[in-house]
C-alpha positions in Angstrom: 0.0 0.0 0.0 1.5 3.3 -1.1 1.5 6.6 0.8 -1.4 8.0 -1.4 -3.5 5.0 -0.6 -2.9 5.5 3.1 -3.7 9.2 2.8 -6.9 8.4 0.8 -8.1 6.0 3.5 -7.3 8.6 6.2 -9.4 11.2 4.5 -12.2 8.8 3.7 -11.7 8.3 -0.1 -12.4 5.0 -1.6 -9.8 2.9 -3.2 -10.4 2.0 -6.9 -12.8 4.8 -7.8 -15.2 3.7 -10.6 -14.5 6.2 -13.5 -17.9 5.4 -15.1 -19.7 6.4 -11.9 -17.6 9.6 -11.7 -18.3 10.5 -15.3 -22.1 10.1 -14.8 -22.1 12.0 -11.5 -23.9 15.4 -11.3 -20.6 17.3 -11.0 -19.5 16.0 -14.4 -22.8 16.8 -16.0 -21.7 20.0 -17.7 -18.0 19.1 -18.3 -16.7 18.2 -21.7 -13.2 17.0 -21.4 -12.5 16.5 -25.1 -13.6 19.9 -26.4 -13.4 23.6 -25.6 -16.6 25.3 -24.6 -18.8 26.2 -27.6 -20.9 29.2 -28.4 -23.8 27.0 -29.3 -24.9 23.4 -28.6 -27.3 21.0 -30.3 -29.3 19.4 -27.5 -31.5 16.4 -28.0 -34.7 16.7 -25.9 -37.7 14.5 -25.5 -41.0 16.3 -24.9 -43.9 14.5 -23.2 -46.1 17.3 -22.0 -46.7 21.1 -21.9 -44.5 21.3 -18.8 -41.5 20.6 -21.1 -42.0 23.8 -23.1 -40.4 26.2 -20.7 -37.0 24.4 -20.4 -36.9 24.1 -24.2 -37.6 27.8 -24.6 -34.8 28.6 -22.1 -32.3 26.5 -24.1 -33.2 28.3 -27.3 -32.9 31.7 -25.6 -29.4 30.6 -24.5 -28.7 30.2 -28.3 -28.8 26.4 -28.3 -30.4 24.3 -31.1 -32.9 21.7 -30.0 -33.4 18.4 -31.6 -36.9 17.6 -30.3 -38.2 14.0 -30.0 -42.0 14.1 -30.2 -42.6 10.3 -30.3 -44.6 10.4 -27.1 -46.7 13.3 -28.2 -47.6 11.6 -31.5 -49.8 9.3 -29.3 -51.9 12.4 -28.4 -52.4 14.4 -31.6 -54.4 17.3 -29.9 -51.7 17.8 -27.3 -49.0 17.6 -29.9 -50.6 20.2 -32.1 -51.1 22.6 -29.2 -47.5 22.2 -28.1 -46.1 22.6 -31.6 -48.3 25.7 -32.1 -46.9 27.2 -28.8 -43.4 26.5 -29.9 -43.9 28.0 -33.3 -45.3 31.2 -31.7 -42.3 31.4 -29.4 -39.8 30.8 -32.3 -41.5 33.5 -34.4 -41.3 35.9 -31.5 -37.5 35.5 -31.1 -36.8 35.3 -34.8 -35.7 31.7 -34.7 -36.9 28.8 -36.8 -38.6 25.4 -36.5 -38.8 22.6 -38.9 -40.0 19.0 -38.9 -37.2 16.5 -39.8 -39.4 13.4 -39.8 -42.6 12.2 -38.0 -40.8 12.0 -34.7 -38.2 14.8 -34.7 -38.4 18.6 -34.9 -35.5 21.0 -35.1 -35.8 24.3 -33.2 -33.2 27.0 -33.7 -32.4 30.3 -31.9 -32.6 33.8 -33.4 -30.6 34.4 -36.6 -30.3 30.6 -37.3 -32.6 29.6 -40.2 -33.5 26.1 -41.5 -33.4 25.7 -45.3 -36.6 23.8 -46.1 -36.4 22.2 -49.5 -38.7 19.8 -51.3 -37.3 16.3 -52.0 -35.4 15.9 -55.3 -37.8 15.2 -58.1 -40.8 16.7 -56.3 -42.8 19.5 -57.9 
């Protein structure tokens, strides 16, 4: 047993710290060890109810792009339509953009970031 092991035991630290547990801990939540901090992030978010709208709006105001999973909302079309309408109104107000990628995903961008919406090749 080395001196650092003895000191660790004296101060109550565990031997053989599990790196996976450490990386998943709350203190590592906002740490990106491989990259410098970015001006903007693309954040995947799953929305299940109207309660989830406010955190999404906060992320967009922070200049982050949201990749929104609406799989759960597709089971409740009326709720889905209401939530998407609310998000569209918010995005219009801040001069951002919103676009549907496929039946389960929507892209929401902050102000001054626009989505080019094109028809599929061969479509008229």
